[in-house]
N, C-alpha and C positions, 0 to 999 in steps of 0.2 A: 288712117285715122289714129292708129296707135301712137304716132309721133306727134300728134297735136297736143300742145301744152296750152291749156286754157288761160293760164295766168299771163301769157305773153300777148294776149289780145285785149288786155284792159290796162288802163293807166293806174287804177287803184286795185285793192284786193280786200274782199270781205268788208268788215265794219271799219277798216282803215280808210275807206273812201268816203266815210261819213263827213258831212259838212261840220266844221269846227263849232264848238259851243258859242263862241263870240259871234260868228257870222250867222249862225242859226237864230240867235236872238234878234239880229237885225231883220232877218227875213220874216220872222213871226210877228214883229212889232207892227201894230196897226192903230190908226186913230179912227178907223171906221166903226161906228156904233154897232154893237153886237146884240142880237136878240137874246133874251134870257130864256133858258130852258131848264125849269126846275128839276126835271128828271135826269138831267145830265150831271152825274156825280163827279166825273173826272173828264176834263176836256182840254181845250187849247190853253187855257190860263194856267194849267198845271203842267209842270215838267215831268210828267209821269210816263210809264211804259205803254199805256193803252187808254182808250176812251171807255168810260163806263156809264151805262144808261139804266136807271132804275125802272124796273117793270111794274112796280107798285104792289108786288105780292111778296116782298121780302127777298126777291132775287133780282139780279142785274145781268145785263148783257155786256160782255167785254168785246171790244173791237179793236183790231190792230193790223198793221201791215209793216213788212220789213223785206227789203231786197237789196242785193249788192252784186258786184262783179266778182269773178272767180277768185277764191283764196287758195285753191288747190288745182292741180292740173287734171286730175281724174274727174270726169263728168258725173259719174254716179255719186262720188263723195261730195262734190260740189252741191248736188241736189239735196243730199242728206243734211249737210251742214247748214245750208241756207234755210231749209225747212225747220230744223231744230232751233235755229236762231229766232225765227219768226214766232214759233210756238212758245218760246221762252217768255215773251211779253205777257202771255196769258197766265202762265205759272207764277210770274213775278207779282201779279196782282192777287195771288191766292186762289185763282180760278182754275177751271178745267176747260180745255178746248172742246168745241163741238164739231166744227168743220172748217175746211180751208179751201181757198181757191188760189190758183197759181198765177204768178206774174212773170212773164218771160219776155226778154228782149234778146234777139239773136241776129247776128250778121249772116244772113242766109247765103250770101254770095261768097263768104269767106270760110265759114265753118259748116261742115255737112250737117244736115238735119238729123242724121242718126245720132250725132253727139248730143243734140238737144233732147232727143228721146231718152238717152241715158240719164240726163239731168232729171227729167221727170220721173224716171224709174226710181232714182234715189229719193226723190221727194215722196213718192208713193210708199216706199219702204219706211220712211220716218213717220208718215201719217198713220200707217198700219201699226207701228210701234206705239203711237199715241192713241190708238183705237178711235180714229176719226177718218171720215172720207175726204179725199181730195176731190172736191165736188164740181170743179170747173176751173175757169181762169180766163186770161186774156194774154195775147202775144202780139209783139210788133217786130218789124225788121229794124234793127238798130245798129249803129256803128260798132258798139262794144257789147259783148254778152253780159246779161245780168239775169238774176233769178231770185225769186222769193215768194212769199205767201201773204195773202190777206186772211186773217184768222178770226173766227167768231168763237167766243167762249162764254161761260156763265159762272156766276159766283153768288153764294148767299151774301147779302150785304153785310151781315155780321162778321163774315170771314174776309171781307175785302181788305187788301193791304195796299198802302200807298208809300211813296218814297218820301213823303213830307210830314210824317206823323211820328217820328222817333221822339223819345223822351229822354231827359237827362239821366245818365247812369246806364243806359242801354249798352249791352255788349255787342260788338261787331263780329260777324262771321262772314266768310266767303266760301262758297261750296266748290269752286274750281280754282286751281292755282293759275297765276298769271304767267304770260310768256308766249302765247300763241301768235301774237303779232310779230314778235321777233323771229320765231321759227318760220312763219309764212314768208317774211321778207327774205330770210336766208335762202328759202327755196327759190324765190323769184330771182335772186342773185346767182343761183347755181352753186351755192356753197353749203347747202344743208346736208345733214346726215339723214339718209332715208329712214333709218330707224327712229330718229327724233321726230321726223315729219309724221310718221305713222302714229306716234304717241299723241301728237297734236290733233290729228284727224279723229282719233278715237275720242278724245276729250270734247272736241267741237261737235261731234255727232251724238253726244250723250244728252238726252232730254233732261230738263230741269223739272221733272215730274214732282219732285219733293215739294215744290212750291204749293201745290194743291193741299198737301197735308199740313204744311206750315201755316197756311191760311186759317186753319181751324184752331191754331194755338193762340190764345188771347195774349200771351206774354210777348209774342212777336208784334212789335209796334210799328215797324216799317220794313219795307222790302223793295228791292229793285234788282235788275240784272245788270251786270257789268259788260258793256259792249264797247262801241267805238270811242267813247270819251275816256276810256281807261278807268282804273279803280279811283284815281283822284277825282276825275270829272264827275263820276256818278256819286261819289261820296260828298263832293261839294254841293251837288243838287240836294242830297238828303239833308245836309247841314243847313243850307239856306232855307229850304222848305220848312224845316223844323225849328228854325231860329235858334240853332245850337252850333257848336263846333265839335270837332272830333279829335281825339288823341290816339294815334296808332303807332305800333311798334313795327318798324321795318323788318326786323328779324322774324317776327311772327306772321307776317303777311305770307300766305301760301304762294309758293313759286314753283314753276316747273324746273327741275334741276337741269334739264336739257337746254334751257334758255341761257344758262351761264356762259356757254361758248359764244354767244352773240351779243353780250352786253357791252357793245361798243357803238359809238355814234354812227359809224358807217352802216351798221346793221339795223339801226332804229327805223321803224316805218315813218313815212312822212307825217302820218297822223299823230305820232308821238310829239313831234315838234309843234304842230299846229294846236294840239291839245294844251301843251304847256304854255304857249303864247296866249291862250284863252283864259287860263285860270291860275297860272303860276304864282301870281301875286297874292293869291288866297291861301297859299301853302307855305309853311315854315321852310327855312333854308334846308336844302337837301343836296347831296352830291350828284354827279352826272349818272352814275350807275343806278342810284335810287330813282332818279327822274325817268330814266329810260324804261325801267320796269313798271313803275307806278303809273306812268302816263301812257304805257303801251296800249294801243287800241286792241281790245279783245273781240274776237268773233265767237258768237255763241258761248259767251263767258258764263261764269257762275252767278248764283244769287248772292247779293249783298244783303245781309239780314241784321236788323237791330232788335235785340231781345232784352227784356227786363232780366236782371240777374236771377230773380226767382224762377224764371223759366229756362235757365241754362241747361239743367239736366234733362228736361223734357225735350228741348230742342236737339241736344246732342243725341238723345235716344232715337228721335225720328230720323235724323241725318244718318246715323249708323244703320238703321233698318233699311235705308235706301242706298246703302253702299257708300256713304259720304263720311269720311273721317276729317273732322275740322276742329280747330280750337279758336278761341277768341283772339283777335289780333289788335283790339282797341276798344274804345268806348266813346259814347257821346257825352260831351261835357258842356257846361255853361258857355255861352258865347264868348269868344276871345277875339283878339285882333285878327288872327288868321282863322279861316274856316277849318283847316286841317293842320294839326301839329304833329310832325313826324319825330319820333324819338328812337 
């Protein structure tokens, strides 16, 4: 069992196996009439992180699910990372998770059940860190291994954050540096530095708990997490939802220094190219190195935050109290020809 490498059993890895934004739009498009649900504050019509249902008492339930194929070979770490990634959707809405149920697909004739048990142990460790129960789940025999969670959370409606409510002049922050997609691909290719990979694992397994505190900050106007669509894809969604554009400084975008060794087309995850094909025309001209990093699909990535300038100090104080050191890398501006202008 010690020789089993989970990433070799799946064609994708982590959030890099996510369906591209362009194809997803086609899948979600429907002409079928939909019933109106007044209590559904955030649903299918919104390109947001989770669904939100108003309970009528000033609070709302947040519901989300996320799962993917292995991004690392270690089963315990895979369980931790997949669970951290799923919980992030709750934090990105400014909420707090309440409980989770597991979603497991496993090729039982190919990979021993004991390995799946380690995946679940990793998930339990993350749920314990989030102070919630892993309360149940569902499993199937599948050709490729996959794992994730369906998570229920809660939020006071006044603290709810969406990705479509940024305002002009808001400063942009990212709580985790970019590059894990590149490092994970290098691992799958057998060319990764083990020390670099461990840095990526530690980052992916770090909960975005700070989102619940940021939800209470009125100056935070919009928030989402950066996952499979890369920074550019999730920022495009924020821009389009808010009817604004963004101006970002490539030099100020937080990056993992370890990723510098893999900023080459042959190391770029497949998702990087499909991402760019989906939204590249919405971004100003950039070079290949910038494209590879900014469109790199992130697994369990950081929170992308749009905050009013007046709330800058309060935001940075909350981030520092939660062990996050970040500076603004851009701002929301009036709508221009391109959704994102990289300088």
